[in-house]
N, C-alpha and C positions, 0 to 999 in steps of 0.2 A: 504494500500500500504506500502511496506517495505521502510525503510529509505535507503538512497543511500550508506552511508559508515558505517553502523552499522548492527548488526544482529537482531535488534529489529524491531518490527512493531509499528504502532500507529499513531493516529491523535489527534489533540487537541480537537476535538469535538466542536469547537466554530462555531457558525452560525450567520450570519447577520440576523437581524429581517426582517420579511416580510414587505415590504413597497409598497404602491400603486404608480406606476409610473405616473408622471404627476401631482400628488397632492402636495399641499403646506404643508411642515412639520410643526408640532407644534413648536412654539417658534421662527419661522423664520419670520422676519419683513421686510426684504429687497425685492428687485425686481430682475428679471432676468438680467436686464441691469447692476445693481450694481455688481452682481456676475460675469458677463462677464468681466467688468472692473477689478475686483479684480483678477480673474484668469489670465488675460493677464499681469497685473502689477507684480504678483508674479512670473510668468514665466520669465518675463524680468529681475527680480532680480536674477534669476538663481536657483530658488527652483525647486525641482523635485516633481512629482505627489503626493507622500505621504505627503510631507510637505505642499503642496497647500491644500490638503484635510483637514489636521489638522488645518491649519489657518482658512479655511472657517468654520470649525466646531466651533472653539474657538471664532472667532471674529464676524462672521455673523450668527451663530446659525443654520447653514445648516448641518444636520448630514450626508446626502449622496447626492452627486451631481446628481447621477442617478435618485433619487426620483423626483427632480425638472425638469431635462432635458430629462430623458428617455434614456440617453446614458452616458457612462463612461467618466471620466475626461480625459483620454488619447485620446479619440476620439475628445473631444472638443478642446484640445490643438492642435491636428493635423489639425482640421478645421481652427483654428485661425493662423496656421503657426508657432507654438511654440513647436512642438514636439522635444524631444531631439534626438541627433544624434544616441545614443546607448540606448537600454532599461536600466532602472535603476538597475535592479538586475544584469544584465550582467556587467555594469560599476562598480558596487560595488565589484564584484568578481575580476575584473581586478585591481582595487585599492588594494585589499587585497593581491593579488599575487605579485604586485609590491613592496608593503611594506615588504612582507616576503622575497622576493629576495634580497632587500637591507639589511635586517637583516642577511640573510645567507652569504652575502659577508663579513660581519664583524665577524660573528660567524660560522666558518666552521664546527665545531664539533657538532652543534645543530641538532642532528638526528631527534628529535621529530618534530621540525618545518619543516624539510626537507620532512617528511611524510605528514605533513599538506599541504605543498606547492603542493605535488603531487596530493592530494585530491582536492584542489582548482582548479588546472589546469585540472583535469579530468572533473570537473563541467563546466569549461570554454569551453572545447572541446565539451562536450555534448550540452551545450547551443548554441554554435556556429553553430552546425549542425541544431538545431531547428530553430534558427533565420534566417539562410540562406534559409531554406525551406519556412518559413513564410514571407520572404521578408523584415525583419527588418534590416538585414545586407546584404551588397553586396555579390554576389556569390564569388568574388575573395578575400574576406577578410580572413586573416589568422592570427592566434595568434602568434605573435613574441614578446617575452618579452621586447626587447630593444625598439621596436617601441611603444609598449604599455606604457612603462615608459615615453617616450617623450610625448605621448598623454595625460597622466595624469598630467604631469608637466605643460603643456601648456593650 
């Protein structure tokens, strides 16, 4: 598949190892109850899914949550009532756009970053359509930079 804002093609060719779902991974010494508690406590601390996965790998020796539970970490967080309001990739793009807008207010002649802002906002609009269709965003949600800046501050 081609990349979005370049003329090049390519993929990283990295693949997750094949794991047997429902099996206990090597080196894992805990129980499902301990992992449940850890997932909920990390979510209450405000960590996003990738950070929770890293913590579980480092501290509990659990390489993949899906191997133990048979479902992904996002599904588990949703079941426990700790799913984030916005998907993490989308929220990160919103943050980047807000930071760039703030930069461009101070530096009016920065043409290169103005182009980068246009590219980031194109990704935001594309993801908005996708997440509205999939139900992760409300249908009436609209990207408005001023409201997004308030959302990210608060």
